[in-house]
C-alpha positions as CSV (number, residue, x, y, z in Angstrom):
1,M,54.8,18.7,60.7
2,E,52.4,21.2,61.3
3,E,48.8,19.8,61.6
4,A,46.3,22.3,59.7
5,P,43.4,24.2,62.2
6,P,40.1,22.1,62.4
7,H,38.7,25.6,60.8
8,S,41.0,26.4,57.8
9,A,39.3,27.9,54.3
10,I,39.0,24.6,53.2
11,D,36.5,22.9,55.9
12,V,34.9,26.6,56.0
13,E,34.4,26.1,51.8
14,L,33.0,22.8,52.6
15,K,30.8,23.5,55.1
16,R,29.4,26.3,53.0
17,L,29.2,23.6,49.7
18,E,27.5,21.2,51.4
19,K,24.5,23.8,53.2
20,R,24.2,25.0,49.8
21,L,24.0,21.3,48.3
22,E,21.3,20.6,51.1
23,E,19.6,23.7,50.2
24,L,19.3,22.9,46.6
25,V,18.4,19.2,47.1
26,A,15.7,20.7,49.3
27,V,14.1,23.0,46.3
28,V,14.8,20.3,43.8
29,E,12.0,18.0,46.1
30,Q,10.1,21.2,46.5
31,L,9.9,21.2,43.0
32,K,9.1,17.6,42.1
33,D,6.1,17.8,44.5
34,E,5.1,20.7,43.0
35,N,5.2,19.3,39.3
36,R,3.6,16.0,40.2
37,A,0.9,18.2,41.6
38,L,0.5,20.8,38.7
39,R,0.3,17.3,36.4
40,Q,-2.5,16.2,38.3
41,R,-4.3,19.1,38.2
42,Q,-3.9,19.4,34.4
43,D,-4.8,15.4,34.1
44,A,-8.0,16.1,35.9
45,L,-8.5,19.7,34.2
46,A,-8.0,17.9,30.9
47,A,-10.6,15.2,32.1
48,E,-13.3,17.6,33.0
49,R,-12.7,19.6,29.3
50,S,-14.1,15.9,27.9
51,V,-16.6,15.7,29.8
52,L,-17.7,19.1,29.4
53,L,-17.3,18.8,25.4
54,A,-19.0,15.8,25.3
55,K,-22.4,17.7,27.3
56,N,-22.0,20.6,25.2
57,E,-22.6,18.1,22.0
58,Q,-25.2,16.7,23.3
59,V,-27.0,20.1,24.1
60,R,-26.3,21.1,20.8
61,A,-28.0,18.1,19.0
62,R,-30.6,18.6,21.3
63,V,-31.0,22.1,20.2
64,E,-30.8,21.5,16.7
65,A,-33.1,18.7,16.8
66,M,-35.7,21.1,18.9
67,V,-35.2,23.8,16.1
68,G,-35.5,20.9,13.4
69,R,-39.2,19.7,14.9
70,L,-40.3,23.3,15.6
71,K,-39.5,23.8,11.6
72,A,-41.7,20.9,10.7
73,M,-44.5,21.9,13.4
74,E,-44.7,25.5,11.5
75,S,-44.6,24.0,8.1
76,N,-47.8,21.7,9.2
77,A,-49.5,24.5,10.7
């Protein structure tokens, strides 16, 4: 019986597929890291938005109160 040469077409194809698989695994890991970072950024931005909305509501209430006091002062004058 004859042995197949060490670099037969099957071996070459297997090496190519193995390399491609390693590349894909690396891309998946990179995308996971990117996704994790984006989710953390999204969470931080959502928290910041919440704080800003609360501050905006406080300022709006203060301005409305000032306007009310000014109108009351005009009525008394």
